Phi, psi and omega in degrees: 000129184268176177234160185227129186260149179223143178230137179216123172238088173282186185299328184228005177218129174265124184226140170225152183205160181216131176233161168231197180289351178258344178149208185276129178257326189209132178212110180228132181228145175230118182281142178290151183276128172232131181292146178308127179100341179269155182256017176156193182233150168293147178302327178300309180298320177292322179296317179295320180294319179298319176300318180291318184288326178292332183293330180268321189283321185289314178302319175302319177293315183292322173295324184284328180276320183094110193295339178285344180270345183289124182257334182200149173229130177240153182211143177276131188242001179203162174294317187235157178283067183213129179308330184278346183282125188209133169216134183296334175306334180282353172294325182300314179290322181295317176297326178296314183292318179302316178292317180303307179300323179296328179285332180268352184073031183243162174263119184290145171269124176262133173221197182240161184295318184295317179294330175295318173310308188289321181297320179292323179293335178289344175299121183070010167241029186297339183295338181298328187250357178305323180267359179071016182263144178297155172219179180267145172235147172225134183241117185236114177203186181295335184244354185214141172217090188218145173243139189206162173268133172270133183239186186298146179068026185056030172279150184238147167241114189289133178251323182179186185162195182286152179257355178214259177291148171272162181301317184284341172289323181299308181298315183296313180301317179292319180299312176299327173296331180277355180087019180276148176297154181258134351291147193263357189298314180298318178290325178293317176302313177304323177295311184297329179288330176299320185288304180081342177196175175209143174272356185260133171247110173290145183293132179258110190261106182224130178234098184062248178259010177247158182220168181217139179237002179286322175296320180296322178298309177308317180293322180294311180305317180301335188265344179296132183093338177262345178211161180294147181303319186296318175297322176291322182295314176303319175304320185291320182286326180290324177295319179296321180296315179299317180300309183291325175299314179302308182303315182289324174303315173297326177289318179294323180289330178280310194272332185078015173254141178250002177260134186226137178247113181262131183222171179105154181303323175293326181284351171289348180291117183297330178291312180296323177296321181293314187293321181292318174300319183296319178295327183257010187297326181273007182243145182280067177235133177264116176265126181237127183246147173298147170308137181314319180287345178244020180269322178289175177307133182196164181255000181301311181296329181288325175297320180298325177295324181297313181297319180298314187292342179268354177284161185300329177275358174066196187272000181271349181277157175286118179243000000 
């Protein structure tokens, strides 16, 4: 029985993973270092950290998997499944995959960071693809806030998304102003849980299938110092839930699909999941979430895509 490798070098996480026919064999991630008080990294700094991290992670993965057992290698080479989608940080993963495949005599499978997220989210959500019918997807992270239609072979038809800040950027910018470590999602959610509720409603800006968070950020910043950070954090999650619920209702009305798969680090929040379910409880919409441990940036989905591509039907069949 062979194994299948995945490599992902996103803006803030270096990930390598290995799967076989029975499941996940190896899953290792290293978060890039961001100084306290800063809201991110320059792409050149991120690329350097990825190269350094892969130098430690890949040899360990190969020793554990056994290089003679490696059947295929996949790597994310761009943020989205679009030829024009590009970020320099993904060059680190691509160079590592190309070098490894040259040594093993394999042809690398190139995919996107978003498709890796989607494939990871399908673990224990396989019923969505069993019938081969399209469904809706939503990717919520620090670098992406999009709603799309999922089609055969994990191809996507973009329907809408943010027109300015991504959901994760909104959380991180507000969290950094509160003095929280970057990335701020986990710490912000812990604060919000302390409050449990908020009497403040931040504005939810939605226009059809598009949303905006820049105005929400300005409104939240204006409230800092006038209310507790915990209550403001809860208001931020409540605002995101109302925003995404409105976008999804509009997407369901347009596409005619009532099944939705949500992926990405922001979507890993249990608080956001609960609030979103409550907002949509009166509507006939099926929400399917990635496993929490597979919601953040990871190479497991990329490794699963390597395995999928090696199957008899190839990458074009609906799974």
